[in-house]
C-alpha positions as CSV (number, residue, x, y, z in Angstrom):
1,M,8.2,-8.4,-21.6
2,A,10.5,-7.0,-18.9
3,S,9.5,-7.8,-15.4
4,P,12.0,-6.1,-12.9
5,Q,11.7,-7.4,-9.4
6,K,13.3,-5.8,-6.3
7,E,14.1,-9.3,-5.1
8,N,16.6,-9.6,-7.9
9,G,18.5,-6.6,-6.6
10,F,18.0,-2.9,-6.2
11,I,20.1,0.2,-5.6
12,P,19.8,1.8,-2.1
13,I,20.3,5.5,-2.6
14,A,19.4,8.3,-0.1
15,T,16.2,10.2,-0.8
16,E,18.0,13.5,-0.4
17,I,20.4,12.6,-3.2
18,A,17.5,11.5,-5.4
19,E,15.7,14.8,-4.9
20,Q,18.9,16.7,-5.9
21,F,19.0,14.5,-9.1
22,C,15.5,15.8,-9.8
23,R,16.7,19.4,-9.6
24,Y,20.1,19.1,-11.3
25,S,20.4,19.6,-15.0
26,L,22.7,17.1,-16.9
27,C,22.8,16.1,-20.5
28,G,21.9,12.6,-21.7
29,D,25.5,11.3,-21.8
30,E,26.3,12.7,-18.4
31,W,23.3,11.0,-16.8
32,R,24.2,7.7,-18.5
33,V,27.7,7.8,-17.2
34,L,26.7,9.0,-13.7
35,W,24.0,6.2,-13.3
36,S,26.6,3.7,-14.5
37,V,28.9,4.8,-11.6
38,V,25.9,4.6,-9.2
39,R,25.1,1.1,-10.4
40,K,28.7,-0.1,-10.0
41,T,29.2,1.5,-6.5
42,Y,25.9,1.8,-4.6
43,G,24.6,-1.2,-6.5
44,W,27.3,-3.3,-4.8
45,G,27.0,-1.6,-1.5
46,K,30.2,0.4,-2.0
47,A,31.1,4.1,-1.8
48,S,33.6,3.7,-4.7
49,D,34.9,1.1,-7.0
50,I,37.4,0.6,-9.9
51,I,35.5,0.8,-13.2
52,S,37.1,0.2,-16.6
53,L,36.2,2.2,-19.7
54,S,35.1,-1.1,-21.3
55,Q,32.6,-1.6,-18.5
56,L,31.2,1.9,-19.0
57,V,30.9,1.2,-22.7
58,V,28.7,-1.9,-22.0
59,L,26.6,-0.1,-19.4
60,T,26.0,3.1,-21.3
61,N,26.2,1.9,-24.9
62,L,28.3,4.9,-25.7
63,D,31.7,5.0,-27.4
64,K,34.8,5.8,-25.3
65,P,35.3,9.4,-26.6
66,R,31.7,10.3,-25.5
67,I,32.2,8.7,-22.1
68,L,35.4,10.6,-21.6
69,R,33.7,13.9,-22.5
70,A,30.8,13.2,-20.2
71,R,33.3,12.3,-17.4
72,R,35.2,15.6,-17.8
73,K,31.9,17.5,-17.5
74,L,30.8,15.5,-14.4
75,L,34.2,16.1,-12.8
76,S,34.0,19.8,-13.6
77,K,30.6,19.9,-11.9
78,K,32.0,18.0,-8.9
79,I,29.1,15.6,-8.9
80,M,31.4,12.7,-9.5
81,L,34.9,12.0,-8.2
82,I,37.7,9.8,-9.6
83,D,41.0,8.5,-8.2
84,K,43.6,7.4,-10.6
85,K,45.8,4.5,-9.3
86,D,49.4,4.0,-9.9
87,N,48.7,0.9,-12.0
88,G,46.4,2.8,-14.3
89,D,43.1,1.8,-12.8
90,V,40.5,4.5,-12.1
91,S,38.2,4.4,-9.1
92,Y,34.9,6.2,-9.4
93,S,32.5,7.6,-6.7
94,L,29.5,9.8,-6.4
95,Q,30.0,13.1,-4.5
96,K,27.4,12.6,-1.8
97,D,27.8,16.1,-0.4
98,W,25.5,17.7,-3.0
99,E,26.3,21.1,-1.6
100,E,29.8,20.7,-3.2
101,W,28.2,20.3,-6.7
102,V,28.8,23.3,-8.9
103,P,25.6,25.4,-9.0
104,L,23.8,25.7,-12.3
105,S,24.7,28.9,-14.2
106,K,21.1,29.6,-15.3
107,K,17.9,29.6,-13.3
108,T,14.6,29.1,-15.0
109,T,11.9,31.5,-13.8
110,V,8.2,31.2,-14.5
111,S,6.9,34.5,-15.9
112,K,3.2,33.7,-15.7
113,K,1.3,32.5,-12.7
114,T,-0.5,29.2,-13.3
115,T,-3.7,28.5,-11.6
116,V,-4.5,24.8,-11.0
117,V,-8.2,24.0,-10.7
118,V,-9.1,20.9,-8.7
119,K,-12.6,19.5,-8.9
120,K,-14.4,19.2,-5.6
121,D,-15.6,15.7,-6.2
122,N,-12.0,14.4,-6.5
123,K,-11.1,12.4,-3.5
124,S,-7.8,13.2,-1.9
125,L,-5.3,10.3,-1.7
126,S,-4.6,9.1,1.8
127,K,-1.1,9.5,2.9
128,K,0.7,6.4,4.1
129,T,3.1,7.1,6.9
130,P,5.9,4.5,7.2
131,T,6.0,2.8,10.5
132,I,9.1,2.0,12.5
133,D,8.6,-1.7,11.6
134,T,8.4,-0.9,7.9
135,I,11.5,1.3,8.0
136,Q,13.5,-1.4,9.9
137,K,12.3,-4.1,7.4
138,I,13.4,-1.9,4.4
139,N,16.8,-1.2,6.0
140,K,17.3,-4.9,6.8
141,D,16.4,-6.0,3.3
142,T,18.7,-3.4,1.8
143,T,21.6,-4.6,4.0
144,F,21.0,-8.2,3.0
145,T,20.8,-7.4,-0.7
146,S,24.1,-5.6,-0.4
147,F,25.6,-8.6,1.4
148,A,24.2,-11.1,-1.2
149,N,25.6,-9.1,-4.1
150,D,29.0,-8.9,-2.4
151,A,28.9,-12.7,-1.6
152,V,28.3,-13.6,-5.2
153,K,31.0,-11.2,-6.4
154,M,33.5,-12.7,-3.9
155,W,32.6,-16.3,-4.9
156,N,33.0,-15.6,-8.6
157,E,36.4,-13.8,-8.0
158,F,37.5,-16.8,-6.0
159,C,36.5,-19.2,-8.8
160,K,38.4,-17.1,-11.3
161,A,41.5,-17.6,-9.2
162,Y,40.8,-21.4,-9.3
163,P,39.4,-22.1,-12.7
164,V,38.3,-25.7,-11.7
165,M,35.6,-24.1,-9.6
166,S,32.1,-23.1,-10.9
167,T,31.0,-19.5,-10.9
168,I,27.5,-18.3,-10.3
169,K,25.6,-17.1,-13.3
170,E,22.4,-16.0,-11.5
171,L,21.2,-15.5,-7.9
172,T,18.0,-17.5,-8.3
173,P,15.1,-17.1,-5.9
174,E,16.0,-20.5,-4.3
175,R,19.6,-19.4,-3.8
176,R,18.5,-16.1,-2.4
177,K,16.2,-17.9,0.1
178,L,19.0,-20.2,1.3
179,L,21.5,-17.4,1.4
180,K,19.1,-15.3,3.6
181,K,18.9,-18.2,6.1
182,R,22.6,-18.5,6.4
183,Y,22.8,-14.7,6.7
184,E,21.1,-15.0,10.1
185,R,24.4,-16.4,11.5
186,A,27.2,-13.9,12.3
187,S,29.9,-16.4,11.3
188,F,28.5,-16.6,7.8
189,R,28.1,-12.9,7.4
190,D,31.9,-12.6,7.4
191,F,31.9,-14.3,4.0
192,A,35.4,-13.4,3.3
193,K,36.5,-15.7,6.1
194,V,34.5,-18.5,4.6
195,I,36.2,-18.1,1.3
196,D,39.6,-17.9,3.0
197,A,38.9,-21.2,4.8
198,I,38.1,-22.8,1.4
199,K,41.4,-21.6,0.0
200,Q,43.2,-23.4,2.8
201,Q,41.6,-26.8,2.1
202,S,42.6,-28.2,-1.2
203,F,40.1,-31.1,-0.9
204,L,37.3,-28.6,-1.4
205,R,38.9,-27.6,-4.7
206,G,39.0,-31.2,-6.1
207,A,42.3,-32.4,-4.8
208,G,40.8,-35.5,-3.2
209,K,40.6,-39.0,-4.9
210,S,37.0,-38.4,-5.7
211,K,37.8,-35.1,-7.4
212,W,34.7,-33.6,-5.6
213,K,34.6,-29.8,-5.5
214,I,32.6,-27.5,-3.3
215,T,29.9,-25.5,-4.9
216,F,28.1,-22.4,-3.9
217,D,24.8,-24.3,-3.6
218,W,26.4,-26.9,-1.3
219,L,27.9,-24.2,0.9
220,I,24.6,-22.4,1.5
221,K,22.5,-25.5,1.7
222,N,22.6,-25.7,5.5
223,D,24.5,-24.4,8.5
224,N,26.5,-27.6,9.0
225,N,28.2,-27.4,5.6
226,Y,29.7,-23.9,6.0
227,V,30.5,-24.4,9.7
228,K,32.5,-27.5,8.9
229,V,34.4,-25.5,6.3
230,L,35.2,-22.8,8.9
231,E,36.3,-25.5,11.3
232,M,38.8,-26.7,8.7
233,G,37.0,-30.1,8.7
234,Y,38.3,-30.9,5.3
235,K,42.0,-29.9,5.9
236,E,44.4,-32.7,5.3
237,G,46.0,-33.9,8.6
238,G,43.2,-33.1,11.0
239,D,40.5,-30.7,12.0
240,S,42.6,-28.0,13.6
241,V,41.2,-24.6,13.6
242,P,43.4,-21.5,13.0
243,D,43.2,-18.9,15.7
244,G,42.0,-16.4,13.1
245,L,38.9,-18.5,12.4
246,R,38.2,-19.9,15.9
247,K,36.0,-16.9,17.0
248,Y,33.6,-17.6,14.0
249,I,32.8,-21.2,15.1
250,K,30.7,-20.2,18.1
251,D,27.6,-18.2,17.1
């Protein structure tokens, strides 16, 4: 039985866009391709991203000709944008300005007036008004989820460049808990700098006599581990700190 949990990741999308999705008419293939683009962009906290046709095939379960036809229709309706790179890659994005979407050619009108009868004994549902604290918490959780997804993606891309390293297969609840604690520190939130520091210290990639290698779990276990990495504490020849990383030590 499927048991989706928001804690395992969710897609932050503006309510205004969602409301326009409700009103806009697209065929099944178009919706499948469009939502795949939303998943690969907004799902990673990005406005656009390079997506291969093979990725769209996996996400939509459609063959390439159907994907290309749906893409042409989405482009003609200006609801989706693409940018073809010189190397052949294609970057996709959702057109956020829904007023730029091509209006539907036909409007459906209701010829008969429908009267809705509500029983008097039905109790009206109370409206829940979101408080400032609730809104702030939602925004904070959304920002962290975006960071966590990007951190996992950066780590796995780093491991692919250094095959001796271990990639992450799943962001478990325990990993998410530890990652959220490290996220409280500004120096850790610039995760690209942490990865860059690891690249500069071969000992962390198994070059030492013990062949020990850094893991994602070790990195996020506590503040001391990642700070020592940033301070170049494992660099051969001393603990010197490059100027580009010095500002991240004090938090």
